[in-house]
C-alpha positions as CSV (number, residue, x, y, z in Angstrom):
1,M,0.0,0.0,0.0
2,Y,1.1,3.6,-0.6
3,D,0.9,6.5,1.8
4,N,1.8,10.1,1.0
5,D,5.5,9.8,1.5
6,A,5.7,6.2,0.2
7,T,4.1,7.3,-3.1
8,R,7.0,9.5,-3.9
9,R,9.6,6.8,-3.0
10,L,8.0,4.0,-4.9
11,S,9.8,4.7,-8.1
12,S,13.2,4.3,-6.6
13,P,14.9,1.2,-8.1
14,A,16.2,0.2,-4.6
15,T,12.8,-0.1,-3.1
16,S,10.3,-0.9,-6.0
17,P,9.1,-4.2,-7.2
18,R,10.9,-5.1,-10.4
19,R,9.5,-3.5,-13.5
20,P,8.5,-5.5,-16.5
21,E,10.6,-5.5,-19.6
22,P,10.0,-2.5,-21.9
23,G,7.0,-3.0,-24.2
24,R,5.7,-5.9,-22.1
25,A,2.7,-5.5,-19.8
26,P,3.0,-7.4,-16.5
27,A,0.7,-10.4,-16.3
28,E,-1.3,-11.0,-13.2
29,G,1.1,-13.7,-12.0
30,D,4.1,-11.4,-12.6
31,L,2.6,-8.8,-10.3
32,A,2.0,-11.3,-7.5
33,G,5.6,-12.5,-7.9
34,R,7.0,-9.0,-7.9
35,F,5.3,-8.1,-4.6
36,E,6.3,-11.4,-3.0
37,R,9.9,-10.8,-4.0
38,L,9.8,-7.4,-2.5
39,Y,8.5,-8.6,0.8
40,A,10.8,-11.5,0.8
41,D,13.8,-9.3,0.0
42,A,12.8,-7.0,2.8
43,E,12.5,-9.8,5.3
44,R,16.1,-10.8,4.5
45,G,17.2,-7.1,4.9
46,G,17.9,-6.6,1.2
47,A,15.1,-4.1,0.4
48,T,12.8,-1.6,2.0
49,V,9.1,-1.7,1.6
50,P,8.2,1.9,0.9
51,W,4.7,1.8,2.5
52,D,6.0,0.2,5.7
53,L,4.9,2.9,8.1
54,D,4.0,2.6,11.8
55,R,0.6,4.2,11.6
56,A,-2.6,3.9,9.6
57,H,-2.9,5.9,6.4
58,S,-3.6,9.5,7.3
59,L,-6.7,9.7,5.1
60,L,-8.1,6.6,6.8
61,S,-7.4,8.1,10.3
62,E,-9.0,11.4,9.4
63,W,-12.1,9.5,8.0
64,T,-12.5,7.4,11.1
65,E,-12.0,10.4,13.4
66,R,-14.8,12.2,11.5
67,T,-17.3,9.3,11.0
68,R,-16.5,7.3,14.2
69,P,-17.7,4.1,12.5
70,A,-19.6,1.6,14.8
71,G,-18.0,-1.7,14.0
72,S,-19.6,-3.9,16.7
73,G,-21.3,-6.8,15.0
74,R,-20.1,-5.8,11.6
75,R,-17.4,-7.2,9.3
76,A,-14.6,-5.3,7.6
77,V,-12.0,-6.3,5.0
78,V,-8.8,-4.6,4.1
79,V,-7.5,-5.2,0.5
80,G,-3.8,-5.5,0.1
81,C,-3.1,-5.3,3.8
82,G,0.7,-5.3,3.7
83,F,1.9,-5.4,7.3
84,G,-1.5,-4.6,8.7
85,R,-1.4,-1.0,9.8
86,D,-4.8,-0.1,8.4
87,A,-6.4,-3.4,9.5
88,E,-5.4,-2.9,13.1
89,H,-6.8,0.6,13.0
90,L,-10.2,-0.6,11.8
91,A,-10.3,-3.4,14.3
92,R,-10.0,-0.8,17.1
93,F,-13.5,0.3,16.1
94,G,-14.9,-3.1,16.8
95,F,-15.1,-4.5,13.3
96,A,-14.5,-8.2,12.9
97,T,-11.7,-7.6,10.4
98,V,-10.2,-9.7,7.7
99,A,-7.1,-8.4,6.0
100,F,-5.5,-10.0,3.0
101,D,-2.5,-9.7,0.7
102,V,-1.3,-11.5,-2.4
103,S,2.1,-11.9,-0.7
104,P,2.4,-14.8,1.7
105,T,5.5,-13.2,3.2
106,A,3.6,-10.0,3.9
107,V,0.8,-12.0,5.7
108,R,3.3,-13.9,7.8
109,A,5.0,-10.7,8.8
110,A,1.7,-9.0,9.7
111,R,0.8,-11.9,12.0
112,R,4.2,-11.7,13.7
113,R,3.9,-7.9,14.1
114,H,0.5,-8.2,15.7
115,P,0.6,-11.5,17.6
116,D,-2.3,-10.7,19.9
117,S,-4.5,-9.2,17.1
118,A,-8.1,-10.1,16.5
119,V,-7.6,-9.4,12.8
120,R,-7.7,-12.4,10.6
121,Y,-4.7,-12.2,8.2
122,E,-5.1,-14.2,5.0
123,T,-3.2,-14.8,1.8
124,A,-5.6,-14.2,-1.1
125,D,-5.8,-12.7,-4.6
126,L,-8.2,-9.8,-5.1
127,L,-8.9,-11.0,-8.6
128,D,-9.9,-14.5,-7.4
129,P,-11.1,-14.1,-3.8
130,P,-12.7,-16.9,-1.7
131,A,-16.3,-17.3,-2.7
132,D,-17.6,-16.7,0.8
133,W,-16.1,-13.3,0.8
134,L,-18.4,-12.0,-2.0
135,D,-21.1,-9.7,-0.7
136,G,-19.7,-10.4,2.7
137,F,-18.4,-7.2,4.3
138,D,-20.0,-4.2,5.9
139,L,-16.9,-2.1,5.2
140,V,-14.4,-2.6,2.5
141,L,-11.1,-0.6,2.5
142,E,-9.2,-0.3,-0.7
143,S,-6.2,1.9,0.0
144,M,-3.5,2.6,-2.6
145,N,-3.6,-0.9,-4.3
146,V,-5.5,-0.6,-7.5
147,Q,-3.1,2.1,-8.6
148,A,-0.3,-0.5,-8.6
149,L,-2.0,-2.4,-11.4
150,P,-1.5,-1.7,-15.1
151,A,-4.5,-0.5,-17.1
152,E,-5.4,-3.9,-18.5
153,L,-6.0,-5.3,-15.0
154,R,-7.3,-2.2,-13.2
155,A,-10.9,-2.3,-14.4
156,R,-11.2,-5.9,-13.4
157,A,-9.7,-5.1,-9.9
158,I,-12.1,-2.2,-9.4
159,R,-15.1,-4.5,-10.1
160,A,-13.6,-7.2,-7.8
161,V,-13.3,-4.7,-4.9
162,G,-17.0,-3.8,-5.3
163,R,-18.0,-7.5,-5.2
164,L,-16.8,-7.7,-1.5
165,V,-19.4,-5.2,-0.2
166,A,-22.4,-6.6,1.6
167,P,-25.9,-5.3,1.1
168,G,-26.2,-2.2,3.3
169,G,-22.4,-1.9,3.4
170,A,-19.8,0.7,2.4
171,L,-16.6,0.9,0.4
172,L,-13.9,3.4,1.2
173,V,-11.3,4.1,-1.5
174,I,-8.1,6.0,-0.9
175,A,-5.8,6.6,-3.8
176,A,-3.1,8.9,-5.3
177,G,-4.6,10.9,-8.1
178,R,-3.8,12.5,-11.4
179,R,-5.6,14.6,-14.0
180,A,-7.1,12.9,-17.0
181,D,-4.5,14.4,-19.4
182,E,-1.5,13.7,-17.1
183,E,0.9,11.0,-18.3
184,I,2.5,8.9,-15.5
185,E,5.3,6.4,-15.9
186,G,4.4,3.9,-13.2
187,P,4.1,1.9,-11.2
188,P,2.2,3.3,-9.4
189,W,-0.3,4.8,-11.9
190,P,-2.3,7.3,-9.8
191,L,-6.1,7.2,-10.5
192,T,-8.1,9.7,-12.6
193,R,-11.4,10.9,-11.4
194,A,-13.1,8.6,-13.9
195,E,-11.3,5.6,-12.5
196,V,-12.4,6.6,-9.0
197,D,-16.0,7.0,-10.2
198,A,-15.8,3.5,-11.7
199,F,-15.9,2.0,-8.3
200,A,-19.6,2.8,-8.4
201,T,-20.3,-0.6,-10.0
202,G,-23.1,-3.0,-9.6
203,A,-25.3,-1.9,-6.6
204,L,-22.7,0.6,-5.3
205,T,-23.4,4.4,-5.5
206,P,-21.1,7.3,-4.7
207,A,-21.8,8.9,-1.3
208,R,-18.8,11.3,-1.2
209,V,-15.7,11.9,-3.4
210,E,-13.0,14.1,-1.9
211,E,-10.2,15.7,-3.9
212,I,-7.4,16.4,-1.5
213,V,-4.1,18.2,-2.0
214,A,-1.4,16.3,0.0
215,P,1.4,18.1,1.9
216,D,3.8,17.1,-1.0
217,G,1.5,19.0,-3.5
218,G,0.2,15.8,-5.0
219,L,-3.4,14.9,-5.6
220,R,-5.2,12.3,-3.4
221,W,-8.7,10.8,-3.6
222,R,-10.9,9.7,-0.7
223,A,-14.2,8.3,-1.9
224,E,-17.1,6.6,-0.1
225,F,-19.6,4.3,-1.9
226,R,-22.7,2.8,-0.5
227,R,-24.7,-0.3,-1.3
228,G,-28.4,-0.4,-0.7
229,A,-29.8,-3.0,1.6
């Protein structure tokens, strides 16, 4: 996952997942392998995970401070959980929280870092999630993950995120942003407003879309979507 500072650092060759060969789009399996290699290298001390911060994403913290979500008796899922900082934050509000990542090394590290946690950390692929997760969560958090995917996978991932939201539930999307005419050499590829709006798929409707200028001058999105009961 990418936070404000981590977004700027991600393009550094010393810390980034390996890029595909020029002219070749990364396949789904390549992406999973690249993130697993990054986490495995970091575990051996050979790399730094740019989004390894000791706090929840600032835009998530601000959102929970404002909304004070009541999690008791409700389920939450964190997409691409990394080391678990956002999942632990949501669990403090009483949500029965599932957090997953495509990297088994990241999931093992999250469990080690939070040995007494109530969060259930799982290895899973957003594009092929367990069937019992579909329509299964009252709150879904997608923070800075879809932007790591190339265009040919992004639309599919956006639809997959929406399929996790239960009837009556909500989706919170946090992403780095760019203007529609702005060219970016990723990864990551910050999202346009149209891509953020695309999360309103199926039964999801937009409740609030915030355009935020980060301290570094970059654009950020924080968007809420709701699913009718």
